[in-house]
C-alpha positions in Angstrom: -83.6 -28.9 2.6 -86.8 -28.1 0.9 -87.6 -24.4 0.1 -90.2 -24.2 2.9 -87.7 -25.6 5.4 -85.1 -23.0 4.3 -87.7 -20.3 4.7 -88.7 -21.5 8.2 -85.1 -21.7 9.3 -84.3 -18.2 8.1 -87.0 -16.9 10.5 -84.8 -17.9 13.4 -81.4 -16.8 12.1 -82.2 -13.5 10.4 -82.7 -11.6 13.7 -79.0 -12.2 14.5 -77.3 -11.1 11.3 -76.4 -7.7 9.7 -78.7 -6.3 7.0 -81.1 -9.3 7.0 -83.1 -7.7 4.1 -80.5 -8.8 1.6 -81.2 -12.5 2.1 -84.9 -12.5 1.2 -85.4 -11.6 -2.4 -87.7 -8.6 -1.7 -86.8 -6.6 -4.8 -89.5 -5.3 -7.1 -89.3 -6.6 -10.6 -87.7 -9.9 -9.6 -89.0 -12.7 -11.8 -90.8 -15.6 -10.2 -91.3 -18.7 -12.4 -92.8 -22.1 -11.9 -89.9 -24.4 -10.8 -91.4 -27.5 -12.3 -92.1 -26.2 -15.8 -88.6 -24.9 -16.5 -86.4 -26.9 -18.8 -83.2 -25.2 -17.6 -82.6 -23.7 -14.2 -79.8 -21.2 -13.8 -78.6 -19.7 -10.5 -76.5 -16.5 -11.0 -74.3 -16.6 -7.9 -72.3 -13.4 -7.4 -69.1 -14.0 -5.3 -69.4 -10.8 -3.3 -72.0 -9.4 -1.0 -75.4 -8.1 -2.0 -74.4 -4.4 -2.2 -71.7 -5.2 -4.8 -73.6 -7.8 -6.7 -76.8 -5.7 -7.1 -74.6 -2.9 -8.5 -73.3 -5.1 -11.3 -75.1 -4.4 -14.6 -73.9 -7.6 -16.2 -75.8 -9.8 -13.8 -79.0 -7.8 -14.4 -78.6 -8.3 -18.2 -78.0 -12.0 -17.8 -80.9 -12.4 -15.4 -83.2 -10.6 -17.9 -82.0 -12.6 -21.0 -82.4 -15.9 -19.2 -85.9 -15.1 -17.8 -87.0 -13.8 -21.1 -86.9 -17.4 -22.4 -90.0 -19.5 -21.8 -87.8 -22.6 -21.2 -85.5 -21.0 -18.6 -85.7 -20.1 -14.9 -83.0 -17.8 -13.6 -82.6 -16.8 -9.9 -79.9 -14.9 -8.0 -77.7 -15.6 -5.0 -74.9 -13.5 -3.4 -72.0 -14.4 -1.1 -73.5 -14.2 2.4 -71.6 -12.0 4.8 -69.5 -14.1 7.2 -72.0 -13.7 10.0 -74.8 -15.1 7.8 -72.6 -17.9 6.5 -71.8 -19.0 10.0 -75.5 -18.9 10.9 -76.4 -20.8 7.8 -73.9 -23.6 8.5 -75.1 -23.9 12.1 -78.7 -24.1 10.9 -77.9 -26.4 8.0 -79.1 -23.9 5.4 -77.4 -24.3 2.0 -76.8 -21.5 -0.5 -80.2 -20.9 -2.1 -81.9 -18.9 -4.8 -83.5 -15.7 -3.6 -86.6 -16.1 -5.8 -87.8 -19.6 -4.8 -85.4 -20.6 -1.9 -84.5 -23.8 -3.8 -81.0 -25.0 -2.8 -78.2 -24.1 -5.2 -77.3 -27.7 -5.9 -80.8 -28.3 -7.4 -80.1 -25.9 -10.3 -78.7 -27.1 -13.6 -76.2 -24.3 -13.9 -74.4 -22.3 -11.2 -73.1 -19.2 -13.0 -70.4 -17.2 -11.2 -69.3 -13.8 -12.5 -65.7 -13.0 -11.6 -65.2 -9.2 -11.6 -61.9 -9.2 -9.9 -59.2 -11.6 -8.9 -59.9 -10.8 -5.2 -63.2 -12.6 -5.7 -61.5 -15.9 -6.3 -61.4 -16.8 -2.6 -65.2 -16.7 -2.5 -65.5 -19.4 -5.2 -64.8 -22.3 -2.7 -66.8 -20.3 -0.2 -69.9 -20.3 -2.4 -69.4 -24.0 -3.4 -69.0 -25.1 0.1 -72.1 -23.3 1.2 -74.0 -24.9 -1.7 -72.8 -28.4 -0.9 -71.2 -28.7 -4.3 -67.7 -30.3 -4.4 -65.1 -27.6 -5.0 -63.1 -29.3 -7.6 -64.4 -30.5 -11.0 -62.8 -33.9 -10.5 -65.0 -34.6 -7.6 -68.4 -33.8 -9.2 -70.8 -36.3 -10.5 -74.0 -36.6 -12.5 -76.2 -35.0 -9.9 -74.2 -31.8 -9.5 -74.9 -28.5 -11.3 -72.5 -27.3 -14.0 -70.4 -24.6 -12.6 -69.8 -21.9 -15.3 -67.6 -18.8 -14.9 -67.7 -15.5 -16.8 -66.8 -11.9 -16.5 -63.7 -9.7 -16.9 -61.4 -12.2 -15.2 -61.9 -14.6 -18.1 -58.8 -12.9 -19.6 -56.9 -15.5 -17.6 -59.2 -18.0 -15.9 -56.4 -20.6 -15.3 -55.9 -19.9 -11.5 -59.6 -21.0 -10.9 -59.8 -23.6 -13.7 -60.0 -26.5 -11.3 -63.2 -25.1 -9.8 -65.1 -24.6 -13.0 -66.7 -27.0 -15.5 -66.7 -24.3 -18.2 -65.9 -20.7 -18.8 -67.7 -18.2 -21.1 -65.0 -16.3 -23.0 -66.5 -13.1 -24.2 -69.9 -11.3 -24.1 -72.6 -13.0 -22.0 -75.4 -11.9 -24.3 -74.1 -14.3 -27.0 -72.7 -17.0 -24.9 -75.5 -17.4 -22.3 -78.1 -18.2 -25.0 -75.8 -20.8 -26.6 -75.1 -22.3 -23.2 -78.8 -22.6 -22.3 -79.6 -24.2 -25.6 -76.8 -26.8 -25.2 -77.8 -27.7 -21.6 -81.5 -27.9 -22.6 -80.6 -30.3 -25.5 -78.3 -32.4 -23.3 -81.0 -32.8 -20.7 -83.6 -33.8 -23.3 -81.2 -36.4 -24.7 -80.2 -37.5 -21.1 -76.5 -37.1 -22.0 -74.0 -37.9 -19.2 -72.0 -35.0 -17.7 -68.9 -35.7 -19.8 -70.9 -35.6 -23.1 -72.7 -32.4 -22.0 -69.3 -30.7 -21.4 -68.1 -31.9 -24.8 -71.2 -30.3 -26.4 -70.5 -27.1 -24.5 -66.9 -27.1 -25.6 -68.0 -27.1 -29.3 -69.8 -23.7 -28.7 -67.5 -20.9 -30.0 -66.3 -19.0 -27.0 -66.8 -21.8 -24.4 -63.8 -23.1 -22.7 -63.9 -26.5 -20.8 -60.6 -26.7 -18.8 -60.8 -30.4 -18.2 -60.3 -31.0 -21.9 -56.8 -29.4 -21.8 -53.7 -30.1 -19.8 -51.2 -27.5 -18.7 -47.6 -28.3 -18.0 -45.6 -25.4 -16.4 -42.0 -24.8 -17.4 -39.1 -24.9 -15.0 -39.8 -21.2 -14.1 -42.8 -18.9 -14.5 -40.7 -16.6 -16.8 -40.7 -19.4 -19.4 -44.4 -20.1 -19.2 -45.4 -23.6 -20.1 -47.3 -25.7 -22.6 -50.9 -26.8 -23.3 -52.1 -30.1 -24.6 -55.6 -30.6 -26.0 -57.1 -33.8 -24.7 -60.3 -34.0 -26.7 -61.2 -33.3 -30.3 -64.3 -31.4 -29.2 -61.9 -28.7 -27.7 -60.8 -25.8 -29.8 -57.3 -24.4 -29.4 -57.1 -21.5 -28.8 -60.6 -20.7 -27.6 -61.6 -17.5 -29.4 -63.3 -14.7 -27.5 -66.8 -14.1 -28.8 -68.3 -10.6 -28.8 -71.7 -9.2 -29.6 -71.6 -7.5 -32.9 -73.9 -4.7 -31.7 -75.6 -3.7 -28.5 -79.2 -4.7 -28.6 -81.8 -2.6 -26.7 -83.8 -5.7 -26.1 -81.0 -7.0 -23.9 -81.6 -4.2 -21.4 -84.2 -5.0 -18.8 -87.4 -3.1 -19.3 -88.2 -3.2 -15.6 -84.9 -3.1 -13.6 -84.5 -4.8 -10.3 -84.8 -2.3 -7.4 -82.5 -3.2 -4.4 -84.0 -3.0 -1.0 -80.9 -2.4 1.1 -77.9 -0.2 0.5 -75.8 -1.0 -2.6 -72.4 0.5 -3.6 -73.7 2.1 -6.8 -77.1 3.3 -5.5 -78.3 4.6 -8.9 -79.7 3.5 -12.2 -77.1 2.7 -14.7 -77.0 2.0 -18.4 -74.1 1.0 -20.6 -73.7 3.5 -23.5 -70.5 2.1 -24.9 -68.7 -1.2 -24.8 -65.1 -1.4 -25.7 -62.4 1.2 -25.7 -59.6 1.8 -28.2 -57.7 4.5 -26.4 -54.9 2.0 -26.1 -53.7 2.6 -22.5 -50.9 0.0 -22.3 -51.7 -1.1 -18.7 -55.5 -1.5 -19.2 -56.8 -5.0 -19.7 -60.4 -3.9 -20.3 -59.3 -1.7 -23.2 -57.9 -4.7 -25.1 -60.2 -7.4 -23.9 -63.5 -5.6 -24.8 -62.6 -4.4 -28.3 -64.2 -3.5 -30.7 -66.1 -0.3 -29.8 -69.9 -0.7 -29.9 -72.3 2.1 -29.0 -75.9 2.2 -28.0 -78.3 4.4 -29.9 -78.7 7.7 -27.9 -82.4 8.0 -28.5 -82.9 4.5 -27.1 -80.7 5.3 -24.1 -82.8 8.4 -23.4 -86.1 6.6 -23.6 -84.9 3.6 -21.6 -83.5 5.7 -18.8 -86.6 7.8 -18.6 -88.7 4.7 -18.4 -86.4 3.3 -15.7 -86.8 6.4 -13.6 -90.5 6.2 -14.0 -90.5 2.6 -12.8 -88.1 3.0 -9.9 -87.9 6.6 -8.7 -84.2 6.6 -8.5 -82.6 10.1 -7.9 -79.5 9.5 -10.0 -78.7 7.8 -13.3 -75.3 6.9 -14.7 -74.0 6.6 -18.3 -71.6 3.7 -18.1 -68.6 2.8 -20.2 -64.8 2.6 -19.9 -64.6 6.3 -21.1 -68.0 8.0 -21.3 -66.6 11.2 -22.8 -65.6 9.2 -25.8 -69.2 8.2 -26.6 -69.7 9.8 -30.0 -73.1 11.2 -29.1 -72.2 12.2 -25.5 -73.2 15.9 -25.9 -76.8 15.5 -27.2 -77.5 12.6 -25.0 -76.1 14.3 -21.9 -78.0 17.5 -22.6 -81.4 16.0 -23.4 -81.2 13.6 -20.5 -80.4 16.4 -18.1 -83.2 18.6 -19.5 -85.7 15.8 -19.0 -84.7 14.7 -15.6 -83.5 17.9 -13.8 -87.1 19.1 -13.0 -87.6 15.8 -11.2 -84.3 16.4 -9.3 -82.8 13.3 -10.9 -79.1 13.8 -11.4 -76.9 12.5 -14.2 -73.5 11.1 -13.5 -70.6 10.4 -15.9 -68.4 8.1 -13.8 -65.6 7.6 -16.3 -64.3 10.8 -17.9 -60.9 11.9 -19.2 -58.9 14.7 -17.6 -59.6 17.4 -20.2 -61.6 20.6 -20.6 -64.1 18.7 -22.8 -65.0 16.4 -20.0 -65.4 19.3 -17.6 -67.8 21.0 -20.1 -69.9 17.9 -20.5 -70.0 17.1 -16.8 -70.9 20.7 -16.0 -73.8 20.6 -18.4 -75.4 17.7 -16.7 -74.7 18.7 -13.1 -77.6 21.0 -12.5 -79.0 18.6 -9.9 -76.0 17.1 -8.2 -72.4 18.3 -8.1 -70.1 16.4 -5.7 -66.6 15.6 -7.0 -64.8 15.4 -10.3 -62.6 12.4 -11.0 -59.4 12.3 -13.1 -57.4 9.2 -13.8 -54.0 10.4 -15.1 -52.3 7.3 -13.6 -49.2 9.3 -12.9 -48.0 12.9 -12.3 -45.3 12.5 -15.0 -45.9 13.6 -18.6 -43.0 11.4 -19.7 -44.4 8.3 -17.9 -47.9 9.1 -19.3 -46.4 8.8 -22.7 -45.1 5.4 -21.8 -48.6 4.2 -21.0 -50.2 6.0 -23.9 -52.1 8.6 -22.0 -52.1 11.6 -24.4 -52.9 14.5 -22.1 -50.4 16.5 -20.0 -50.3 17.9 -16.5 -51.0 21.3 -18.0 -54.1 20.0 -19.6 -55.3 18.5 -16.3 -54.6 21.7 -14.4 -56.5 23.7 -17.0 -59.4 21.3 -16.6 -59.3 21.5 -12.8 -59.4 25.3 -13.1 -62.4 25.1 -15.3 -64.1 22.7 -12.9 -63.3 24.9 -9.8 -64.6 28.0 -11.5 -67.9 26.3 -12.2 -68.5 25.4 -8.6 -66.9 22.0 -8.2 -65.0 21.8 -4.9 -63.4 18.4 -5.1 -61.0 16.8 -7.6 -60.2 13.1 -7.2 -57.1 11.8 -8.8 -56.4 8.2 -9.4 -52.8 7.2 -10.0 -50.5 4.1 -10.0 -47.1 3.5 -8.6 -44.7 0.9 -9.9 -45.3 1.5 -13.6 -42.6 0.4 -16.0 -39.7 2.9 -16.0 -41.0 4.8 -13.0 -38.5 6.8 -10.9 -38.6 8.7 -7.6 -38.7 11.9 -9.6 -42.1 10.7 -11.1 -43.5 10.4 -7.6 -42.4 14.0 -6.9 -44.2 15.1 -10.0 -47.5 13.6 -8.7 -47.2 15.8 -5.6 -46.5 18.8 -7.8 -49.6 17.9 -9.8 -51.7 18.0 -6.6 -50.1 21.4 -5.8 -50.9 22.7 -9.3 -54.6 21.7 -8.9 -54.9 23.6 -5.7 -53.2 26.6 -7.2 -55.8 26.5 -10.0 -58.5 26.7 -7.4 -56.7 29.7 -5.8 -56.6 31.5 -9.2 -60.4 31.3 -9.5 -61.1 32.2 -5.9 -62.4 28.8 -4.8 -61.5 28.6 -1.2 -63.4 25.3 -0.6 -61.4 23.3 -3.2 -59.7 20.1 -2.2 -57.8 17.4 -4.1 -57.8 13.7 -3.1 -55.1 11.5 -4.6 -55.5 7.7 -4.5 -52.6 5.5 -5.5 -52.5 1.8 -6.2 -49.7 -0.4 -7.3 -49.5 -1.3 -11.0 -50.5 -4.9 -11.6 -49.4 -6.3 -15.0 -52.4 -7.9 -16.6 -53.0 -10.5 -19.3 -53.7 -9.2 -22.8 -51.9 -5.9 -22.4 -48.6 -4.7 -23.7 -47.2 -4.8 -20.2 -48.3 -8.5 -19.5 -44.6 -9.5 -19.6 -43.5 -6.9 -17.0 -42.7 -7.7 -13.4 -44.7 -6.6 -10.4 -42.6 -4.3 -8.3 -41.8 -6.0 -4.9 -44.1 -5.0 -2.0 -41.2 -3.7 0.1 -40.1 -1.4 -2.7 -43.7 -0.2 -3.2 -44.0 0.6 0.5 -40.8 2.7 0.2 -42.3 4.7 -2.7 -45.6 5.2 -0.8 -43.5 6.5 2.1 -41.9 9.0 -0.2 -45.3 10.2 -1.4 -46.7 10.5 2.2 -43.8 12.6 3.3 -44.1 14.8 0.2 -47.8 15.4 0.6 -47.3 16.5 4.1 -45.4 19.5 2.8 -48.1 20.7 0.3 -49.3 24.2 1.0 -51.4 26.4 1.4 -53.2 23.7 3.5 -52.1 20.1 3.7 -55.6 19.2 4.8 -56.8 20.2 1.3 -54.5 17.6 -0.4 -55.2 14.1 0.9 -53.3 11.0 -0.1 -54.7 7.4 0.2 -53.2 4.2 -1.0 -53.7 0.5 -1.5 -51.6 -1.8 0.6 -48.9 -3.3 -1.6 -49.2 -6.8 -0.2 -52.9 -6.9 -1.2 -52.0 -5.8 -4.7 -49.2 -8.4 -4.7 -51.9 -11.0 -4.2 -53.9 -9.6 -7.1 -50.8 -9.8 -9.3 -50.2 -13.4 -8.4 -53.8 -14.3 -9.2 -53.8 -12.2 -12.4 -51.0 -14.1 -14.2 -50.9 -17.4 -12.4 -51.7 -20.9 -13.8 -53.7 -23.9 -12.6 -51.4 -24.6 -9.6 -53.1 -21.7 -7.8 -56.4 -23.6 -7.5 -55.0 -25.6 -4.6 -53.5 -22.5 -3.1 -56.9 -20.7 -3.2 -58.7 -23.7 -1.6 -56.0 -24.0 1.1 -56.1 -20.2 1.9 -59.9 -20.4 2.3 -59.5 -23.4 4.7 -57.1 -21.3 6.7 -59.7 -18.5 7.1 -59.3 -16.3 4.0 -62.6 -14.9 2.7 -63.8 -11.6 1.1 -60.3 -10.6 0.1 -61.6 -7.4 -1.4 -62.7 -6.2 2.0 -59.9 -4.9 4.3 -61.7 -6.0 7.5 -61.8 -9.6 6.3 -58.4 -9.9 4.4 -56.3 -12.7 5.8 -52.9 -12.3 4.1 -51.3 -14.6 6.7 -53.6 -17.4 5.4 -52.4 -16.7 1.9 -48.7 -16.7 2.9 -49.1 -20.1 4.6 -51.0 -21.5 1.6 -48.4 -20.3 -0.9 -45.5 -21.7 1.2 -47.2 -25.1 1.7 -47.8 -25.3 -2.1 -44.1 -24.6 -2.8 -44.9 -21.6 -4.9 -41.9 -19.3 -5.6 -43.7 -16.0 -5.1 -40.8 -13.9 -6.3 -40.6 -15.8 -9.5 -44.3 -15.7 -10.1 -44.3 -11.9 -9.7 -41.2 -11.5 -12.0 -41.0 -10.8 -15.7 -42.1 -13.2 -18.5 -40.1 -14.0 -21.5 -41.5 -12.6 -24.7 -41.3 -16.0 -26.4 -43.0 -17.9 -23.6 -46.4 -19.6 -23.9 -48.4 -18.0 -21.1 -51.2 -19.5 -19.1 -53.8 -17.4 -20.9 -52.5 -18.3 -24.4 -55.2 -21.1 -24.4 -57.4 -18.2 -25.4 -57.5 -15.9 -28.3 -58.7 -12.4 -27.2 -58.7 -11.1 -30.8 -55.8 -8.8 -30.2 -52.6 -10.3 -31.7 -49.7 -11.0 -29.4 -47.4 -9.4 -32.0 -49.4 -6.2 -31.7 -49.0 -6.2 -27.9 -45.3 -6.7 -28.3 -45.1 -3.8 -30.7 -47.1 -1.6 -28.3 -44.7 -2.6 -25.5 -41.8 -1.4 -27.7 -43.6 1.9 -28.5 -44.2 2.4 -24.8 -40.5 2.3 -24.0 -40.0 4.6 -26.9 -42.6 7.0 -25.4 -44.5 6.9 -28.8 -48.2 7.6 -29.0 -50.6 5.2 -30.6 -53.8 7.0 -31.7 -57.4 5.9 -31.0 -58.5 3.9 -34.0 -62.1 4.7 -33.3 -61.6 8.1 -35.0 -58.9 7.4 -37.5 -56.9 4.6 -39.2 -57.1 1.0 -38.2 -54.0 0.0 -36.2 -54.1 -3.7 -37.2 -54.5 -4.9 -33.6 -56.0 -8.2 -34.7 -59.7 -7.5 -34.3 -61.2 -8.4 -37.7 -62.9 -6.1 -40.0 -60.3 -3.4 -40.6 -62.2 -1.1 -38.4 -65.7 -2.1 -39.6 -66.5 -3.9 -36.4 -66.6 -0.5 -34.7 -70.3 0.4 -34.4 -70.7 4.1 -33.6 -74.2 5.4 -32.8 -76.1 7.4 -35.3 -77.1 11.0 -34.4 -80.7 10.2 -33.5 -81.1 13.1 -31.0 -81.1 16.7 -32.1 -77.7 18.3 -32.1 -77.2 21.0 -29.5 -74.7 23.7 -28.8 -71.9 25.3 -30.8 -68.8 23.7 -32.1 -65.8 24.3 -29.9 -62.4 23.6 -31.5 -60.7 24.8 -28.4 -62.1 21.9 -26.4 -60.9 19.3 -28.8 -58.8 16.8 -26.9 -56.6 15.4 -29.7 -54.6 17.3 -32.2 -53.3 14.2 -34.0 -54.4 13.9 -37.7 -55.7 10.3 -37.0 -58.6 11.9 -35.1 -59.9 13.7 -38.1 -63.2 11.7 -38.1 -64.1 12.6 -34.6 -66.9 15.3 -34.5 -65.7 18.6 -32.9 -66.8 18.9 -29.3 -69.7 21.3 -28.7 -70.4 23.8 -25.9 -73.7 22.8 -24.5 -76.2 25.5 -23.7 -76.8 26.4 -20.1 -80.0 25.0 -18.7 -82.6 27.1 -17.0 -82.0 27.6 -13.2 -83.8 25.0 -11.2 -86.8 26.3 -9.3 -89.7 24.7 -7.6 -93.2 25.9 -6.8 -94.1 27.2 -3.4 -95.5 24.9 -0.8 -99.1 24.0 -1.2 -99.5 21.8 1.9 -97.8 19.4 4.1 -99.2 15.9 3.7 -99.2 13.1 6.2 -98.9 9.6 4.8 -99.7 6.4 6.5 -98.0 3.1 5.6 -97.7 -0.4 6.9 -94.8 -2.8 7.2 -95.5 -6.5 7.4 -93.9 -9.8 6.7 -90.4 -9.9 5.2 -90.5 -6.1 4.9 -89.9 -6.0 8.7 -86.2 -6.8 8.0 -85.7 -3.5 6.3 -84.0 -0.8 8.4 -85.4 2.6 9.1 -82.9 4.1 6.6 -83.9 1.5 3.9 -87.5 2.4 4.4 -86.9 6.1 4.1 -85.0 5.6 0.8 -87.7 3.3 -0.6 -90.5 5.7 0.3 -88.7 8.6 -1.3 -88.2 6.6 -4.5 -91.8 5.5 -4.6 -93.1 9.1 -4.3 -90.8 10.2 -7.1 -91.9 7.3 -9.3 -95.6 8.0 -8.6 -95.1 11.7 -9.6 -96.2 12.9 -6.2 -95.8 16.7 -6.2 -93.1 16.7 -3.5 -90.8 19.6 -2.7 -87.0 19.1 -2.5 -84.3 20.4 -0.3 -82.0 23.1 -1.9 -78.4 22.8 -2.8 -76.3 20.4 -4.8 -77.7 17.2 -3.2 -81.5 17.7 -3.3 -83.7 15.1 -1.7 -87.4 14.8 -0.8 -88.5 16.8 2.2 -89.6 13.7 4.1 -90.0 13.6 7.9 -90.5 10.3 9.6 -92.1 9.4 12.9 -90.1 7.6 15.6 -87.8 5.0 14.1 -89.2 1.4 14.0 -86.6 -1.1 15.2 -85.4 -3.7 12.7 -87.6 -6.8 12.7 -90.7 -5.0 14.0 -93.9 -4.9 12.0 -96.2 -1.9 11.9 -99.9 -1.3 11.0 -100.0 2.5 10.7 -96.6 4.3 10.5 -96.5 8.0 9.6 -94.3 10.4 7.7 -94.8 13.9 6.4 -93.9 15.4 3.1 -94.0 19.0 1.8 -95.9 19.1 -1.5 -96.4 21.9 -4.0 -99.8 20.6 -5.3 -102.6 18.4 -4.3 -102.0 14.6 -3.8 -104.6 12.4 -5.4 -105.4 8.8 -4.2 -104.2 7.3 -7.5 -100.6 8.3 -6.6 -100.7 5.9 -3.7 -101.4 2.9 -5.9 -98.7 4.0 -8.3 -96.2 4.4 -5.5 -97.1 0.9 -4.1 -96.1 -0.7 -7.4 -92.5 0.4 -6.7 -92.4 -0.7 -3.0 -91.4 -4.2 -2.0 -94.1 -6.6 -0.8 -95.1 -5.9 2.7 -94.3 -2.2 2.6 -97.4 -0.3 1.4 -98.9 3.2 1.6 -102.4 3.1 2.9 -103.6 6.8 3.2 -102.6 10.4 3.1 -104.2 13.7 4.2 -103.3 17.3 4.0 -102.4 18.9 7.3 -103.8 22.2 8.4 -101.5 25.2 8.3 -99.5 25.4 11.5 -99.8 21.8 12.4 -96.9 20.6 14.5 -94.3 18.2 13.1 -94.5 14.5 13.8 -91.6 14.7 16.1 -93.5 17.1 18.4 -96.9 15.3 17.9 -96.2 11.7 18.7 -96.9 11.2 22.4 -97.1 7.4 22.7 -97.0 4.2 20.7 -99.1 1.1 21.1 -97.4 -2.3 20.6 -98.6 -5.9 20.4 -96.0 -8.4 21.5 -96.2 -12.2 21.1 -94.5 -14.7 23.4 -91.8 -17.1 22.3 -91.5 -20.6 23.8 -88.4 -19.4 25.7 -90.5 -17.1 27.9 -92.9 -18.3 30.6 -95.6 -15.6 30.1 -96.5 -12.0 30.5 -97.0 -10.5 33.9 -100.5 -9.3 34.6 -99.4 -5.7 35.3 -96.3 -3.5 34.8 -95.9 -3.1 38.6 -92.6 -5.0 38.6 -90.9 -2.8 36.0 -89.3 -0.4 38.5 -88.4 2.9 37.0 -89.9 2.0 33.6 -93.4 1.6 35.0 -93.9 5.4 34.7 -93.5 5.2 31.0 -96.1 2.4 30.5 -99.5 4.1 29.8 -101.6 1.0 29.2 -101.1 -2.7 29.7 -103.3 -5.7 28.7 -102.6 -9.4 28.4 -104.5 -11.6 26.1 -103.2 -15.2 26.1 -99.7 -15.2 24.6 -100.0 -11.5 23.5 -99.2 -8.4 25.4 -100.8 -5.1 24.3 -98.9 -2.2 25.7 -98.8 1.6 25.2 -95.5 3.2 25.8 -94.7 6.9 26.4 -92.8 8.3 23.4 -92.2 11.8 24.6 -88.5 12.5 24.7 -88.8 15.8 26.5 -90.3 14.4 29.7 -87.7 11.7 30.2 -90.4 9.0 30.3 -89.9 7.5 26.8 -89.7 3.7 26.9 -88.6 1.5 24.1 -89.7 -2.1 23.6 -86.0 -3.2 24.0 -86.0 -1.6 27.4 -89.3 -3.2 28.3 -88.1 -6.7 27.3 -84.9 -6.3 29.3 -86.9 -5.3 32.4 -89.2 -8.3 31.9 -86.2 -10.6 32.0 -86.5 -11.9 28.5 -83.4 -13.9 27.6 -81.0 -12.2 25.2 -81.3 -14.9 22.7 -85.1 -14.8 22.8 -85.6 -11.1 22.4 -85.0 -10.9 18.6 -87.5 -13.8 18.1 -90.4 -12.0 19.8 -92.8 -10.8 17.2 -93.5 -7.1 17.7 -96.2 -5.1 16.0 -96.5 -1.3 16.4 -100.2 -0.9 16.0 -100.5 2.9 16.1 -98.7 6.1 16.9 -100.8 8.2 19.3 -100.6 11.9 18.5 -101.1 14.7 21.0 -104.2 16.8 20.2 -103.3 20.0 18.2 -104.5 23.2 19.7 -104.7 26.1 17.3 -102.7 29.1 18.5 
């Protein structure tokens, strides 16, 4: 299909799908380039729905880097929700780029980021929708190169048969090299096979077809690799960016138009972690540690808030409290943003008093819950996994948090860790009791603790990669023990809640984490049997997976079992930088319950990352130091941490206050074109962001979750257009006309502020003022015509205040007063007119004006 054909077909299917706004590319700051002038065309296809994909910072960075090049065009696609996928198949619409609506198969590269193994099932899903053969062996010269990247590259073998190439390492480095190679290959008109050989010569690029894997008799023994081409390196070394470049962060971030999972601005402050938690794949895969300059982070986030109007920003890393400049950055960021009621979140903190002190310093605007990840309630088992704090440390931190007004502590833990016993499960329940007791000591009667447990999954490139996955039946037994134990927690069981991941779902993740190429056929078959969106419980089809595994003759018990320390493992085709000998030594130290210190602050542990510690790039202190040194908050007492600066107690910020109300302003906006597919909730959020970005002097609600005091008129149904919608906002100063144009720069195309006026004192609210709404409805071919009068509407006729027919258009004024019982909706009207169910969503509806009752001064 041509782009214009796709666009026309969407008009007919969008009325029947959930959240249609996510399929239109309405975001501000998206990049639109000329299709014909691009030497290389890249489609970044995220294998999960829009709300997950638009929360992914890596995709935003890759999109920015690619579109910063004059020779490259980059667009986005996300996995359509199943209802949309079914409608696309029925209408013959292929997967397409959101920016230009070109079909996915017309791009040169289809880039798929694999964030989790549970995304694997959506790889054949995306390829089928795109009309691209699933398997590399079936693709020819006219098909895009399918390239994978992301955290799952630690073991890409289970999906190797779907991908032409994998990017092993940091995308900032590898994407540029890949684009150069593809551009050169196109210029030289190289065949597909030679293009892939050129890509294989790029350090960090892995082309699976150039290698053969032969599994051993049992998974425990691993297997062997054979290199089939002299262009292929063995092993393929992971490539990492030597430093984090500010230029790689988008100056103008994409602004989602529908709900996303992480509905806030985010900026990575640290990449890499050397805490050495022995279960944590990311901690070994993303070494060494590299930090962004704090002054750059501060300026970038401020500019992003100005450009987007977001009400929350997040400092992102594997462990934000370990950022060497966390105190000055957190303090200055909070000071700059708090007056605008923009909150600062630190989503990954350690269970220690230092973390509580830092989080408290930035929580002047928003204070919801505090998250700890102790992984277990057992101090002994925590030593096995190299977590250095104790339950006593955590309870002390919880007491500090509860005393500062935090009411919720979330605890993330695992079951099934190596050497775990039933007594360790009992200790997790006692930890929850200790946290509640800490709240009682400080008089916090609203305090609650939520404990979430998930089965331990042994991952590649960790010291526990050789360990077995505990059988699902045994994990269910352990969850049962925990559930019974939590029911006995007092003083109030309702204040200690336990949630858990289903063991069989984690079992699937474990299979896909350590499997080999034989799983490609299993994934494809499971999808054919109905599996899709495995990460979403409402769509998980474990029965399809069971059948696919059985048909393939996979011995599930053996696949989930232990691996021999001498085996060649499926991921040994790669070199992560961390030596296998180091991982074995860490495994031994784990069973000895021996601590391995964080090399970021002390001596090099000789893990294999080159440079003897010189590759660690800590940020310089470019922001003014604040607060007083606090040795009592220091997390580590080990001598190896001697280089770490002492934690500091940050000064308390001034209490937040806002000026008194100056006036209530009534704003008028219009909603046309594709913007009609944004819900009432979406529009409210977008308007509030636009007002904040434009520095409109709005007033906020009080409390720990402040938001703009915005009052909308009657909700406009999804799919309807509007010429003059209204909303009211309390302001503490005069609103000037220039603020409207600044706000419109943030809003998506089709949604625009057109006017505002100050209301006289005592003016009634919109809810009490709107008496009627005038609509214009246009016929569809499925309807014979409009009646000349509303006489045949029965009981609804009393709610019709005006009626006029002009050709295929009906202009009707409907009573909107809820109190009198005469309020009539367009939906009710169309039903009374006998419009067929399938035709109603296709009728174009324009709300022309809200009619306000005259205000009589008291």
